[in-house]
N, C-alpha and C positions, 0 to 999 in steps of 0.2 A: 430378767423379770423374776426368777426365783428368789434373788437377792432383795428386789424391793418387796416381793411377798413377805419374805421374813421380816423385813424391816416393818412392814406394816402389822403383822402379828405382834411385834413387840410394843409398837406404839399403842395398840389396843389394850394391853396391859397397864401401859404407864400413863396414859392420858385419862383425865378425869371429866373430859368435855364430851357429852353424849353426842352433841350434834356433829362434832368431828369424828367421833368413832363411827356413827352412823354412815357419814360420807365415805369413810375409809373402807367399811364393809361393804359397799355398793360396788367397790371396783372389782371387776371380774378377772381375777389372775387366772383362774383354774382353766376357764375355756381357752384363754389366749396361749397358755403354756401347753395345753394339749394340742391346738393347733400349729404351734411351732414345732412341737415333737412330729406330728404327722407329716409337716413340709420337710423337715431334716430327713425323714424316711423316704419321701418320694424323691428328694434331690439326691439322695444316695442311689436310687434306682436310676435315675438320669445320667448319674456320674459313670455308673457302672457300664449303662448302654452306650454311651459316646466314647468310652474307653476301651471297648472291645476291639481286637484286632481282627475279628471274623463276623461274619453275618450268621446269626444262630437261627434255624429252622427247628422249632418244636413238633415233634409227632404225638399227638394225643389221641387216645380213644379208650373205650371199655375193653376189657378182654375178649381174646378171640375174634377182632376185627381186621387183623392183618397187618398191624403197625410192623411187626418184626419183618414180614415179607416185604414191605416196602423198603424199610431200610436194608434189607439184604441187596435188593435189586438197585439201590442207589449207591451203596458202599463196595460191592463186591464181596462183602463179608458174608460168612455162611452161618448156619444154625449153631456152629461151634463156637461162634462170638456172640451173635445176636440170637438169643434163644427163641424158637417158636414151637407151636404143639397145637394138637387138637384136642387136648385133654384139660387139666386143670392150668391155673396161673402158672407161667414158667418163668417170666421175667420180675426178678425181685428188686432191682435196684436202677436207679437214674443213671444213664449212661450219656456221654457226649462223644461223638464221634467226628472227629477231625479229618479233614482232607489234607494230605501232604504228600506230594508227589515224589519226593526224595527220599523216603524212609520206607523200611519194612514194617509190617503190621506189628504193633506192641499196645501195651495198656499201661495205665497208671492208676492206682487204687488208694482213695482216701478213706480211711477208717475212722469210727467213731472213737473218742476217748471214754474211757469208763464213765466220766461226768455227763458227758453229751448223751451217751447211750442210756443213762437212767433218765435224764431230764427230757430229752427229745423223742426217746422211744418207748421206752417203759412207763412213764409217769402219765402220758395221754390215757393209757388203759386204766389205771388206778384211779384217775380222776372220773373218766366216763363210767366205769363200771362200780364206782364207789367201794373200792378196796380198802379204804382206809389210808395210813400213811404209808408213803413211799419209802422203799428200801433206802437207807442213806449210802450204803456202799454196794459194790459190786458183789462182794463175799456175802453181805447179808442178803442180797436177792438169791443167791446160789443156795444158802443153807437152809433158808426159811422157807417152808411150803407157800404156796399161794394162798391167800384168804379165801374163802368160798365166796361164791357170787351171791349177793344179797338177794332174798326172796322177793322183796319189794320193788326191785328194780322194774321198770315199765319195760313191756315188750318181753318176747321170749326168745325166739331164733335167733335175732341179730345180737342181743348180749352174749348168748351162749355161743355164737360163732366167734365173737370178739374174744371171749374168754378163752376158747380153745387156741386161737391165734396167740395170745399171750403166754398159753402153757406151752407152746411151741418154743418160744423165747426161752422159757424157763427150762424146759427139759433137755434142750440142746446145747444149754449154755456151754458144757464142758467142751463141746467141739468147735467152738469160735470165740470163746472170751481170750484167748492167748492173743488174738488180733487186736483187741480194744487196748492193748498196750504197745502195739507196733507203731513206729513212725510213719508219717505219711508225707508224700506219697511213695508207695511201693510200685517199682517197674516189674511189669510181668509179660511174659512171652505171650505170643498169640495163642497157643493152645492151652493157656492157663486162664484165659478171659473167661470162659463159661463158668468154672468153679466159683467166680466172684460175683458174677452178675445173675446166675440162674438159680431156680430152685430145684431142677432136675436135671437128669441126664438126657441126651438126644432120645434115649428110648423110653422116656417118661418116669424112670426110676427116681423117687425123692431122696437122693443121697447128699446134695450139698446144702450146707448151712452157714459157709462163710458169709455168704450176702447179708445175713442177719448183724453183722458187724459192719458192712460197708455203709458210707455215706454216699459215694459218688465212684463211678468209674469213667476214666477217659480212655478212648480209643483212638490211634492215630494210625490211618491206613492210606493207600492210594485208592481214590474213586476211580471207577472205570472212564467216567467223563472227566478227562484231565483238565478241561477248559472252565471249570466251573470257580476256580478262585479261592479266595480265603471264605469257605462256608464250614459250618460245623452243624451237625444234626443231633438234636437232643431227644434222647428216646425215654418217656416216662413209662414207669410201669403200669400195666393195664388196670384201670379203675375197677372197682366193683369186688375186690377182696374184702376181706373183713379186717384187713390191717387199718388201724387208726392213723390219722395224720396225712393219708395219702391227697386228700382234697388240698390241705393247707400247703403241703409241699408243692402240689401242682400250681397253686397260686403264686407261691413265692418263686418258682423258678420261671413261670411264665412273666410275671412282673419284672424281674431282673435279669434274665438271662437270655430272652428269646424276642427276635425281631419279628417272626411272622410263624404262625402256627398253624399246622394241617391237622384238621379232624379227619380221622380215619373211621368209616362206618362200612360194614359189609352186610347188605340185605340179605336175609334168609332167601332161598331159592323158592320155598314153600308158601313165601307171602310174608310181607314186612310192612312197618310202618313206623312213623317218628314216634318214640315212646318217651315217658316223662324224664327217663333217665338221659335220654339225648338233650333234652331241654335243659335239664340240670347241669350236665356236662358243660353245655355252651354258656349258662349262666355264670358257672364257676370260673370258666375262662375269661369271660367278660369282666369279671370282678377284678381281675389281676391287675388292670391297669386302666383305670377310670378316665385319664387324661386323653386316651387316645381309642376311639370307638373301635371295637373289635372287628366290625364289618370292614375296617381299613387294614387289617392286618392278620386275616385268618381265610383260609380256604377249606372247603369240605370236598373231601376226597371220598367218593362212592366206590368202594373195591369190587370190581366185578369180577365174578368167577364163571368159569365155563363148566360144561356138562361133565368134564371129566374129574372135576374137583369134587373133595368130600361135601363142598356146600351145594354143588349143582350149579347149573346155569340161572344165574340171578339178574339177567339182563333186563328183564321186563320190571323186575323191583327196582333196580338203579334208576329205571326211567320214572317211575311212580314216586320215588323219593324225591327226585331231583325236581319234580313237577310240584310237589305239595311242600317245599321246604319253607317257602315265605309263609305259608299258612301257620306254621309253628313258631314265626317271628325269629327264626334262625337265619340271621343276615351275614354273608361272608362277601368278601371280593369275588368269589367265584366257586361254582359247585361242578366238579370235574368227576367224570365217570373214567376209570381206568383199572387196568388188571395189576394191582400191586405187585403180584409175583413175577410180571412181566418185565424185564429190565428196559426194554425198549420204551413201554409205555410208561413206567416209573420215571425215566429220565425226561420223558416230554412233559410230565408235571412239574418236575424240578425247572425245567427250562422256562416254563409258564411262570412259575414263582419267582425265579430269580430275575426275569425280565421285568416283572412287576417291582420287584425290590430296586432294580437298577433304575428305574423311572420315578419310583415314589419314596425310597428309604429317606432323601434328604428332606422332603417335603413332611414326611412322618415324624422325623426328629424334629423339625422346626415346631411342627404343630404340638408335640409334646413338650417341648422347652416352652413354648409361648403359654401353653396352659399353666405350667408351673410359675412362670413369671408373673403373669396376670394374678394368681392367687397370692403369690408373694406381696405384690403391691397393694391387694386387698388387705392382706393380712397387716401390712405395715400400718395401713389407714386405722386398722381396727386398734392397733397397738396405741396409736397416737391418741384416739379417742379415749382409751382408758388413762393414757398418761395424763391427758388434760384434766380428768377428773381427781386425779392423784395431786395435781399441781394445787387444786382449790380446796383439797379435803380438809386441810388444816386452817383454812382461812388465812387473814392478813393479821399479824400481831401489831397492834397498835400501843406502843410502849408508854405513852404520855409525853409530857413535856421536860420532866426533870431528871430522866436517868442520865442524859449526856452531861449535863453540867456536874451532876454528883460524881458520875466516873471521872470527869476530866480533874476534879478536885482530889479525888481519893488517888488517881494516877499519878498527879504531881506530888503527893505525899509520899507514895511508894517509892517514886524516881529518886526524890530527896534522901530517904532512908537508905534505899539500896545502895546509892552513891557513897554515902557516907559510911555505911559499914564495910563495903568492898575496900575503899580508899583506906580506912582505917587497919584493916587486915593488912593491906599491902604495906602501910608503913612498918608495921610489926616485922613482916618478913624481911623487909630491907634492912632493919636494924640487926636482924638474925642472920643474914645470909653469910656473914663472915665467921660464924661461930659453928663450933662442930655440932653434928646432928645427934642428939643423945641416943635414940634408937639405934642408928647405925652403928654408933660408937660400942654401944653393948653388943651388938652381933660380932662387930670385929674383934673385941676383947674375948668374946667366947670362942671365935675360931681360932685364935692364936692361941688361947689355952688349951684347946682340943689338939692342936698341933703339938704341942709342948708334952702333954700327957699322953698322947696317943701317937708315938712317933713310927710305931710298927718296926722297932729295932730288933733284928735277930740277935740270939744268943751266941757266944762262941762255938758252942756244941753244934748249933744249927748251921753255922758257917762251915765248920768241919765236915758236916754231912753233905752240905751243898757242894763243897769243894770237891769231894769224892764222886758225887753224882755228875757233875759236869765238867770234870777234868782238870781243874785248877782254881786257884785263888782268884786269878783276874777275871776268869768267866763267871765265878760266883759273885764277885764284886760288882761287876757290869749288870748282872740281873738284879742284885739288891737295890742299886742305884734307880733302875727303873721302877722297882716295886715301891720304894720309899717315896719317890716323886710323886708317883700315882696316888698312893695314899694321902700325901700332905697336901696335894691340890683338891682332894675331894671334901676336905675341912672346908675350903673357902667357898664351897657352892651354897652353903647356909646364908652367905652373906646377901643372897637375893630376896630372902625373907625381910632383912632389915630395910633394903632398898624400898621394897613394895610398902613395908610398914609406914616409912617416911612420906612417900607420894600419897598414901590412902589418907594420911593425918591431914594433909594440907587440902586435899580434896574435902575432907570432912569439915574442915575450918571453913572452906568456901559454902558449903551446904548450910552451916549454921547461920552464916549471914543472910542466905537467901531464904531460909525458913522464918529466922527471926525478924529481920527488917523488911523482907518482901512478900511475907504472908503466902509463900509459895508451897509451903508445906502442905497446903490443902488440896494440891494437885497430884499428890501421890503419897502413899504410906511409907515407900522406902527412904531410907537416910544413907548418910555417909556418900561414898564414892557412886553407889547405886542410884541416888538422887539425882546427880549430874547426868547420868545415862537416860534415866527416865524422863527428865525435863527435855533433853536433846530429841529423844524420840517423840515427845508430844509436839514439838515445835514443826509449824508446816513447812514444806521446802521452800515455798516462796519467801520465807524470812531468811533469806541467805546469810546475812551478817550475824544475827542473833544466833541460829543454828550452828554455824561454824565456830563461834567462840565456845559454846556448850562441847561440841564435839571434840573440839582440840583438847579441852580439859580432861574430858571423859576417856580418850583415848591414850594420854600422855601416861608413860611408864618409864621407870629406870629398872635395869637389869643388871645382875652381875656379869653376865657375857658381855653386853655391851659397853659397860663402863670399867669393868674392874678387871676382867679376866686376862686381858692382853699385857696389864702392868703386873700381874702376879707371875704370869708365865716366864717374863725375862728374868725372874730372880731364881727360876728354877732350873736354869741351864747347868749350874754346877752338878745337878743330879741327874745329868743327862750323859750317858757315856762317852758320846762323841765330844761333847763341850766340856766335860770337867777338868778343872786345873789341878786337881788332887789326885794324883796317881800312885799306884803301889810301888813299893821298892823292888829292885830285882830279885830279893828273896823274901817275898812277904809271908805272913802268917795271919791266922783268923784274928788275932787281937788288932793287928794293924788294919785289917777290913774293917773291922767293927769301929775302931777310932777314926778312921776317914769317913765313914757313913755317919758318924755322930756329928763331926766338924761339919761336914757338907750341909747336914740336915739343920744344924744351928745355924749355919750362914744363910740357909734358903729362908729360915723363918724370920731372921733378923731382916733381910731384905724385904720380905712381904711386909713385915711389920712398918717398915720405913716407907714403903709406898703407899700403904693403906693410911698412914699417918696424914699424908698429904690429901687423902681422899676424904677425909671426915667431914669437909666444908662442902662437898659435891652436893648431897641432898639438900642442904639449905639453900645454897645457890640456885639449884633446879627448881625448888619449891617456889622461891621468889619470882623466877624467870617465869615459870608457866602460869602464875597467877597474874602477874603483869601483863602477859600475853592475854589471858582470858579477861582482864579488865580493859584492855585495848580493844579487843572484839565487840564486847556487850556493852560497855559505856562511853568509850570514846571515838568509836568509828562514826563516820559521816552516815546519819540515816538511821543508825541503829534505835535511836530513841523512838522515832516513828513506828520502827518493827515492834518494840516493846508495846507500845501503844495498841498497835493492832492484835498482838497475841493476846494481851490483857483484856481487851475489848470483848474476844471470843470466849475467855473464860472467867470473866468477871462475877459471873453467878457463884463460882467455886472460890475465887480467891476472897470476894467480898460477898459471902452467903447471906449474910443478914440482910444486906442491902439489895442484893438483885436476886435472890434465890428463885421468887417465882417467877419474874419476867425473864431472867436468864436462861432459866430451865425451858420455857416455852419457845424463847427465840431459837435456843439452841436445836430443840427438838426439831422446829420448823426448818432450821437451816439443814440439819442432816437428812431431813426427810427430802428437801428439795434437791440436795445435792445426790441422792439415791435416785431421784426421778430424773435428774438430768443425765445420770450416767445412761439410764434405760434410753432417754431420748437420743443421745448421741449414739447408741447402738442401732438405733432404728431409723438411721438415715437412709433417704430412698435410694441414693447413689449406691449404697452398700447392698441394696437388695436387687440391683439390677445385673444379670450377668448376659442379657442380650441387648444389642444395639437398638 
């Protein structure tokens, strides 16, 4: 759909038909694209939900409601791992507690990266509080003072509290910033867990700041109730702090990682009621998964406290809230009153929840999946409606009665001229195939001249020095043989250029015929061998014979390594120590070494020259052969004339621009547009949108 929208925008610039432009503008691509993006996000959540190997129970509530006490009762963990307290907020990080009967308690910590810390944690404060440009790096955030709070910001207490919260990130950065560069996850021992999830020590001292760098903590431990199976408890930080992003993170967590949610509410013993914050929290959770009504996957837990607790006996207030819950339109599977600090009562709550999930989770998953499926099918219908508009947007081209006879006449003329031109070129190449290739001969002569002028021959003095260094004339002799052979063979590498020049020349000759006799020069601005490549790439894949012919010619090449190198190498054996026939006498000297080297070098050059003399005809023969092969493919093969006709009909407005410019351009625009539309249609097949039977 994005490609189709881009194509539409291009057409709006190119078309001069106001009616067609108006119809194109009526196609609603933006709404469709936004719907697709939204559905992909929902399907991502569904995939995660169905791919988990645990049932996840989320525990949600405002601060000081007993969430941590409930989690301690269910997991057997203590305040050392799951912080609780009766003063300020103590939990600072979302943690997931997994039951595993076979391990001792440990934790895994995922840290923010420097980039995610700036974008996900700090950026919301700068946006909400209108503090200007976000620092681009952590170093910039650390060294530059926070901008002052704007005076015109609406409200007073809440923005100020948020600003103080941001100030905590800034003031204590030095104490946690090293963690932003740590790899994740980091495994930690049981006794280390609190310092990564809590804001304070068990006695209330605010000395922990690691949590400011933490994204999530996973705790693995043995639950007291060993029969619960594969479950995990997701502990959300208490809402109501001035930290930004808490509600957004709650919605994301509930929508992607939780199968059932427990709302924890502890009524005050002095009197209590359902407040607006309770309703707002419920609505926030309900928005996390619109395809599954929250009253089918949530429980309200009223935390009952006794007379010996700091909250006092709230039994009557629990009853009052339970009786009035429906009046506030808070609907859950059940409303249960239990003492969250009592392990037996907490596990009774867990049993009720697990029994419900055992009976309902498959139905809930099916309901969720069906809602997604039905929306996909509706979306597919909406896409089809817009694609139908797209099909009709440019109308129908009515070319008139004269274009085809004209095309047929022009094509026959082009075919005759193209055939004559290529056959004439082939006749010239046939006559030249037994002649030496001049470009190649010049390169060969230059290489042989370089061999003679630059033999890399040592002097007598150098031989004497080498002899002293290596311990004898024979050792020096053998070393010089290898060096002279290597130097000599290097001169022949330049023959590659001559061979390539010969083949480039014949490809250019074919190009001249196609451009001069076939009017095909209008299809591309490149010439020479690149022209053959450009036409090959323009030819559609279904024109197999024609495309093969151009591809064969474009890819054909001659190389020194493939054609010549092995012939040269056999004449260099005399300069190979183990193969040479010219050995030193029993009492050699430097002059004898030099004379032998010169003799062997001259023999090698002579042998190479003789071998190359026989190869001077190869480029001419190769040129003839490849052009004949090209003509067989593009002129003589059965059915190839029809492929030429199909191709030229598509590009006739370019080849014969004067005759077909206006009509051909309009037809081509229509065809390209309809091809784009059909690609979208093919992607929108109903069978591809169904993931449920």
